C-alpha positions in Angstrom: 38.9 31.6 -1.6 41.2 30.7 -4.5 40.1 28.0 -6.9 42.6 25.4 -5.7 41.3 25.7 -2.4 37.6 25.5 -3.5 38.1 22.4 -5.2 39.8 20.9 -2.2 36.9 21.9 -0.2 34.7 20.6 -2.8 36.5 17.2 -2.7 36.3 17.1 1.0 32.6 17.2 1.3 32.2 15.0 -1.6 34.4 12.4 0.5 32.2 13.1 3.9 29.2 12.6 1.8 30.6 8.9 0.2 31.8 8.0 4.0 28.0 8.9 5.2 27.0 7.0 2.4 28.8 4.2 3.4 27.9 4.0 6.9 24.2 4.4 6.4 24.4 1.4 3.8 24.4 3.1 0.5 24.6 6.3 -1.8 22.6 9.2 -0.4 20.0 10.4 -2.9 20.2 14.1 -3.8 16.7 14.8 -3.4 16.3 18.5 -1.9 12.8 19.0 -3.6 11.3 16.0 -5.0 8.2 17.4 -6.1 9.9 19.9 -8.3 12.4 16.8 -9.6 8.8 15.2 -10.5 7.5 18.2 -12.7 11.4 18.6 -14.2 11.0 14.7 -15.1 7.4 15.0 -16.4 6.7 11.6 -15.2 5.5 10.4 -11.7 6.7 7.0 -10.8 4.3 4.8 -8.4 4.5 1.4 -6.8 1.2 -0.1 -6.9 -0.2 -3.9 -7.0 -0.8 -6.2 -9.7 -2.2 -9.0 -7.8 -4.6 -7.2 -5.2 -7.8 -6.5 -6.3 -9.6 -4.3 -6.4 -6.4 -1.9 -5.4 -4.5 -3.1 -8.2 -4.6 -6.0 -10.7 -4.1 -7.3 -14.3 -7.1 -6.2 -16.5 -7.2 -10.1 -18.5 -8.9 -7.9 -21.7 -5.7 -5.0 -21.9 -3.3 -6.4 -19.5 -3.0 -3.2 -18.2 -2.7 -2.4 -14.1 -6.3 -1.4 -13.2 -7.8 -0.8 -9.6 -8.7 1.9 -6.7 -5.2 2.8 -6.4 -4.3 2.9 -9.9 -7.2 5.4 -10.2 -6.0 7.6 -7.6 -2.2 7.3 -9.0 -3.9 8.7 -12.4 -5.5 11.2 -10.7 -2.7 12.7 -8.7 -0.6 12.5 -11.7 -2.8 14.7 -13.8 -3.4 17.3 -11.2 0.5 17.8 -11.0 0.6 17.8 -14.9 3.2 14.9 -15.6 3.1 11.5 -17.2 2.0 8.2 -14.7 4.2 5.5 -14.5 3.3 2.4 -12.8 5.8 0.3 -11.0 4.3 -3.1 -9.8 5.4 -4.6 -6.5 4.3 -6.6 -3.7 3.8 -5.9 0.2 7.0 -7.0 1.2 9.0 -4.7 -1.8 7.0 -1.3 -1.4 8.9 0.5 1.4 12.4 -0.5 -0.2 11.6 0.7 -3.8 10.7 4.0 -2.4 13.8 4.3 0.1 15.8 3.5 -3.2 14.5 6.2 -5.2 13.2 3.7 -7.8 9.6 5.3 -7.2 8.1 8.5 -6.2 4.9 7.1 -4.1 3.7 4.3 -2.8 -0.3 4.0 -3.5 -0.3 0.3 -3.0 -3.0 -0.2 -0.1 -0.4 0.7 2.4 -1.5 0.9 6.1 -0.4 4.0 8.3 1.5 2.4 11.4 3.9 4.0 13.6 6.6 1.5 12.6 6.4 2.7 9.4 6.0 6.2 9.9 9.7 6.1 11.3 10.9 5.1 7.7 8.6 7.1 5.4 6.0 9.5 5.7 2.4 9.1 4.8 -0.3 11.4 3.3 -3.6 11.7 4.8 -5.9 8.6 4.5 -7.5 7.8 1.5 -9.3 4.8 2.5 -10.6 3.2 5.9 -11.0 -0.3 6.0 -10.5 -3.3 8.9 -8.8 -6.8 9.3 -10.9 -9.6 9.0 -10.6 -13.6 8.5 -11.7 -15.8 5.7 -12.7 -19.1 6.8 -14.3 -22.3 5.8 -17.8 -22.1 6.0 -18.0 -25.2 8.3 -15.6 -23.3 10.5 -16.4 -21.4 13.6 -17.6 -17.8 13.6 -15.7 -16.8 16.8 -12.6 -15.0 16.4 -11.2 -16.2 19.4 -11.2 -19.8 18.3 -8.5 -19.0 16.1 -6.0 -18.0 18.5 -4.0 -21.5 18.2 -4.7 -21.7 14.5 -2.5 -21.8 11.3 -3.3 -18.6 9.7 -1.8 -17.2 6.3 -1.1 -13.5 5.7 0.6 -11.6 2.7 3.9 -11.1 3.9 5.3 -7.3 4.8 1.5 -6.7 5.7 -0.1 -5.1 8.9 -2.4 -8.1 8.7 0.9 -10.6 9.6 2.1 -8.3 12.5 -1.6 -8.1 13.5 -1.9 -11.5 14.0 1.2 -12.4 15.5 0.7 -9.9 18.2 -3.2 -10.6 18.9 -2.7 -14.6 18.7 1.1 -15.2 20.0 0.1 -19.0 20.2 -0.9 -19.0 16.4 0.9 -20.3 13.4 1.5 -17.3 11.0 2.4 -18.6 7.5 3.4 -15.7 5.3 3.0 -15.7 1.4 3.8 -13.2 -1.2 0.0 -12.1 -1.9 -3.4 -13.0 -1.5 -4.0 -15.4 -4.1 -1.3 -17.9 -2.7 -3.0 -16.9 0.7 -5.8 -18.5 -0.7 -4.6 -21.8 -2.4 -2.9 -22.5 0.8 -6.7 -21.9 2.3 -7.7 -24.3 -0.2 -5.2 -26.9 0.0 -5.5 -27.2 3.6 -1.8 -25.6 4.5 -3.8 -23.1 6.4 -7.2 -22.7 8.7 -7.9 -19.1 7.7 -6.0 -16.4 6.0 -6.3 -12.7 7.3 -6.4 -9.5 4.6 -8.2 -6.2 4.7 -12.2 -6.7 4.6 -12.4 -5.3 0.9 -9.7 -7.5 -0.1 -10.8 -10.7 1.1 -14.6 -9.6 -0.4 -13.5 -9.3 -3.4 -11.5 -12.4 -3.6 -14.4 -14.5 -2.5 -16.6 -12.6 -4.8 -14.3 -13.8 -7.7 -13.7 -17.3 -6.3 -15.8 -20.1 -7.9 -15.7 -21.8 -5.0 -16.7 -19.0 -3.0 -19.8 -21.0 -1.4 -17.2 -22.8 0.7 -15.8 -20.2 2.6 -16.9 -16.8 4.7 -15.8 -14.1 6.1 -15.7 -13.4 10.3 -18.1 -10.8 11.2 -15.7 -9.6 13.9 -12.8 -7.3 12.6 -8.9 -8.0 14.0 -8.5 -4.1 13.7 -9.2 -0.6 12.0 -6.6 0.3 9.1 -6.0 4.0 7.5 -4.3 3.9 4.2 -2.1 6.3 3.1 0.0 7.3 0.3 3.6 6.5 1.2 6.3 9.4 0.5 9.8 9.5 1.3 11.0 11.5 4.8 12.4 14.7 4.4 9.7 16.1 1.4 7.3 18.4 3.2 6.5 20.1 -0.3 5.4 16.6 -2.0 3.4 15.5 1.0 1.5 19.0 1.2 1.0 18.8 -2.6 -0.2 15.3 -2.0 -2.5 16.2 0.5 -4.1 19.1 -1.2 -4.9 16.8 -4.2 -6.6 14.4 -2.1 -8.5 17.0 -0.5 -9.5 18.2 -4.0 -10.4 15.0 -5.3 -13.1 14.6 -2.1 -14.7 18.1 -2.6 -14.7 17.5 -6.1 -16.5 13.8 -5.8 -14.2 12.4 -7.6 -12.9 10.4 -4.6 -16.8 9.2 -4.5 -16.6 8.3 -8.0 -13.6 6.3 -7.9 -14.8 4.8 -4.6 -18.1 3.6 -6.6 -16.4 2.1 -9.6 -14.8 -0.3 -7.4 -16.6 -0.7 -4.2 -20.7 0.8 -5.1 -23.2 -1.3 -5.3 -22.9 -2.3 -8.9 -19.2 -3.5 -8.4 -17.4 -6.8 -7.6 -16.7 -5.3 -4.1 -20.1 -4.0 -3.0 -19.0 -2.0 0.5 -20.4 1.4 1.7 -18.2 4.2 2.2 -18.3 5.0 5.7 -15.3 7.7 5.4 -14.1 10.5 3.8 -10.9 12.2 2.7 -9.8 15.4 5.2 -7.0 17.5 5.9 -4.9 16.9 8.3 
């Protein structure tokens, strides 16, 4: 093949790539092996929460983001031998950040669902919880009594979706984060708010008016939390799964859990799961 012909072919291929990018809504990122790219760059960019304790929140003393998810992100970066860069996010922006290539992983309390698995991949679950309702202390204890209630949920979460499916006659009001949802419950804009049981427990434990509220005993759903990974990255997914299993075997996963959910923590809850290979 002559040099001019090769140049013409390369130009044609570039044009086809640009056309495909335009059809799909934007340029196609070149990520043949994202794991190799992360190691070459020496940095792991992780989307995590900064207003969702105990998974991720701003430490008022250091102003750093700390939490259960943050500790896992740190452990993964250490295992990869790279520096960790945390990218604050909220539920609605988690997947777009990953799809746009602005982060390498989502470690932000993201529930594994069939719908999400159509657009991103997931690691093996590293946390399991359930969706529950927080209501005023004088309200009914029966979950069925909220079938037509005004219920607050965090935008872009499975809780929001579950409420709409479970209680089609309810009015689901969406908020950017859980503190805003609690504010809505306090001012009477909603009758209840929904979130993972651990988050609600932490929210209630840290509320100065916690005696005014309670968590209903019956859960809405079972939630398996995984790490979000871009589609088409089998090497990265396999490495993340291996790291998670190693953290379980070494006891580090349990130590991280105890730091945030153990008996001496602000959010005590027994660990009823282990991280297992898939």
